[in-house]
Steps between C-alpha positions, in 0.01 A plus 500: 500500500471881446449552869820294581695697236377835649595383841857404369531857360400650837748280684774562255451876526517483877820297500669732247397795698641343816822425318534842356424680813738270697789579252532858620790668313720676764694790365675813600470829310717801535631799290847624450578867536521522112143379474562140409226274637619165626280200577659181645351161547718251664431136433741216546276228343734473203848633415390752248438867482296737278646849455251730327488869414170660403529844343179705496534590134307361210363605169261751655805704601618555148478802277250471228766539248733247661282204570670164569782643728400300815497166316820596312676562837392156616745375233749778510586463860642149447765660275749551782627777726835663604602169657316251288614460136248485221341161461614376846199586719319182421821297524550584864174357599493197273863399606381519864227256422222759506250642254390863440250696291294814502157617378320831437142612522329818471567589860834330603831337400604196676836330530595177686772253558434155646812377659648235739504677840883497512489730190276765667784753500528466116126590463545814712804601307325461160199706606709767659703516175175535300385779727818683563679526164362295220669585167274678270715503184412524133631140426257364758209702382565394138520130609187510704303685242550200272399266784176679569422514119541132481285447807229712347525295175473175690225588750287737298577548128538127413260352754138461411282757685841619649392868470170467686626670824651795323183540286284474804679739723519780249118482460424441876692810617512836333692726734670283772841358412348147532394541140827354374642157585831468680678384181457850375592646161814384318501842317527670836787280616685558165456872534621526863836651570743344746456794735122419532580140604746636764244745631242227528736292703593785731136588550348154580781270600557660847477341843195703596312340203581145588409223736770242569321185606703195600363162621667181591789348695708778658581650843303819521750697722784419260290578197401838623873595535565377144201708368634809669848441353368442153203740460563759779749715301267534203372854482120570530339619181254786444126446591324311227218667317212252440234543231185646640277482196146360560359321203143612412222258428536306170175667385361214292603167348813511270512241217763427242624215271867404486629313207773263607701194387243270653289206375230514768295805591528633850296720721670715765304713741636737754280651768622801713558372852600644836863537617659219698458480880137604566204288591398493132833372400458179715151449373630532150764244547241252624282598206794425262552155651126421448527582142832326419663340808568153366327253269172508701479874474201661327671628178673174437191282568274713293704620211757218458333182632119538463456731207841430334520842365846578631834325501594699814328755722613685811479820709798704620488733785743780406498728805758772550590762761282776360221316300435163345343312218324171506564302169286214368617321194422200282652341184228370267497144366540460125194631313368695800444868444623754759156645517345167605782436753444853652132431554580183690771683700250778592248241618753354749588838630142630518404197722748641753310828495151354558551192722684429821769256463404164649635421848690195393669674199583791720666279759698319227646824373591610850675168543706556187594853610610370840708215354667746247578744770647240735727380210636841447620508858671165458825628343740767610474679178114517530530628853760769414298621200178517689645686793636758255184528298272564794748749654531708172137494398328515835760602749427174692732197456288311755231452233709190427335358816154651476418522132295183512266658757400752234408233255312303770287811580379522140137377468299385207314826510830687464574309183157582355546862593839555311364294202199742477718810542787425266400225246300727280533569126547876544802420721696277263720469196429207259755392248442230228824334376446370148727355237673760282303622193185343637180707507341566848283209601122552533 
């Protein structure tokens, strides 16, 4: 039975690889005179279109005394423009039968509209308005400050373990601006003057800091004329200065205890990891799937099912443009001490440092990655976002068609190598989350 299962996995991988390779994403890439990069993927399989704008600005571009600006602008730039009244940006899209949203990371801010293809012109107009003359006014700043504060309360302050990323990052990085989370400081946002918000907009929301990626049902020749009409007149901005700080080695294990409004103790570990894109990055993603890629993964089987020490356990590859962290975490079952849980977590991780992953397990994880990757290319939104990401981070949008090859080249020995190199105690931060007013567990 095991041999038949293994053969099924091998056959499944082959089929998904064939499918993925056969579904080559055709696209055209060009740059306007003002520096705006444009990527177009024409696909008439459904009458929909994704209009996306990726700005190469995230929390790492912020001043140390003004953290939270990039995420704040994710909200602020839905306030309106010279031609869009306050509160009407969303209505244009929803009234047209579409959806819209945005997100911010430490490296980028991403906006998108998903629309019926006969509303493509609307998406272009909205994004050009956002780039050309968004209204940065005190009333909008005041409104969105309160929105961001409420988001922080909901996602961090009032959520069990909600502060773990902020607490991890400020201990994992000392000098690089990755040491604060994108949500930033509410005190910094409160102290900022309107002129500072205007300057941030003028610095980063310029065509030469953006990739306009559009995928879906359109005529390319017509669309290119529309893009020129909407975005061509926008003036090019000054060259963007990027952070050049290189984070020194952690220099030894960092440990701390966080008292929180929780009932179950938790263990959060963050290992320093490589930046995204290199060979080690792909090996690390496979390693992460081995640890927590589904119910049959090692952390779930060992900590949750077999030993029943944890209510939940997972790993999170948190890779960025300049550096990364690899997070493992587990929430203890009632009555289980954090120290006991940590020992078991370490045993699972240490096994990856001493033994090659079995061939069958390794193949299963590659199957999972292949399936996940194929699914991201099954929607216009996923295609547009991936094209923009690969272009911004690696200067190669065609990685949308070749990324799987990099995963397929990873060997079991590569996984063992990165585990030995990075998953060491002197290269990590460990946080215990315990109920408030509870003494540290022994």
